[in-house]
C-alpha angles and dihedrals in degrees: 000000000000118000115246109249123239130225138178123246115170096196095055094120093064098033120108136166114352122006139177117233124212129270097259092052091045091051092051096045097042103031105030103027094030092217122173139193109307096032117128127232135174123228126199133184100202089241098088101280126113133173137200109226135185123214112244100172130010122174143122092294110025142039109189120177136178123225112232103170139004125204129190123214121206116254114247109277093229134027122244108196128190116197105188134168120255114248132223089228099064094189090066090051091049091050088053091051091051093052099045087050090056091047091053109247114166100215142022121195116187108212135203114213132169094277098040110119115229113259138163107259105221098199098176093051091048092050091051089053089052091050094050092049092048091051093047093047094036093236102167090196113052118204117261111247106213126201114264113278132199114248094241092049093052094049094049092052098043106113137147099024140095099260127206136173125200114206139152103236116111122258142092114322135177119231106247112238141172112311120213094180132053108301137182125198123193117209118184136218129266102294091035132246113312117251090251091055090048091049091050090052093051090050087059094051101263113155119224110236137188122227093193138293098295124086102239135204113250094254092046091048089052092055095042091049091051092050091049093049091050108039 
C-alpha cells in the first residue's frame, strides 16, 4: 500500500471544508504524482496540526481538496535550541538546517560572532528548506528559525535553560548528552569563538562541552550537537 504523501499548508488552523492548494503543490500532486479526484493527501502546518484531505479537483489549473479530519500533535515538552554561527558557504548552513529539522530541534538561532563572515541571510529560502525537511521527516512541529542575533545579545538574554558552549580551546569539558529540559547549545564559526567570547559565555553560566574527539566543521558540529541533545 502506497504511503499517503505530505504537504505543507500554513493556514491549516483556519481551513475548513473545501480549499484550494498553491501552484507548487498542484504541480507536484498532478504532474509528478499524477493524482486524481478521490486521492488522499495529508496537510501539515508545522505547528502541530495535520489533516487528512481528499482531492476533489485536480487539473492543469486547480487543485481543490476537502478536509476530512484534523489531528493535533503535542508540542515537544522541552526546547532544544541550537545557536550557531552563520557561514560564508550558505549551502553548508542550509544542509545543517535540513538535518537538525529532521532530528527534531525546536529552535535554530543564527548567531553573528567576531569571526563570523558577513553573508546575506536569505530567510525565505532557509524557511523553505525547513519546511521541505519537516515534510520529508514527518516532523509535525518545525523548528522556529529566529532572526540572526549578535553573540553578545544572545548571551545577555539567555535565561531559564541548560546552557552549553562547544569550543576548541583546551580545558575541562562535559560530554554533551540527552537533554530532558530546555537546553541551548552554542556552536561557533570557522575559526571558533574568540577567547573573550568563551569567557563571556562562562560568566553567564554556559557549560563547556565536548562533541567528540574529532575537530568538526561548524555545520557538522551543529548536527552532532543536535543528535546528542535528542538521543
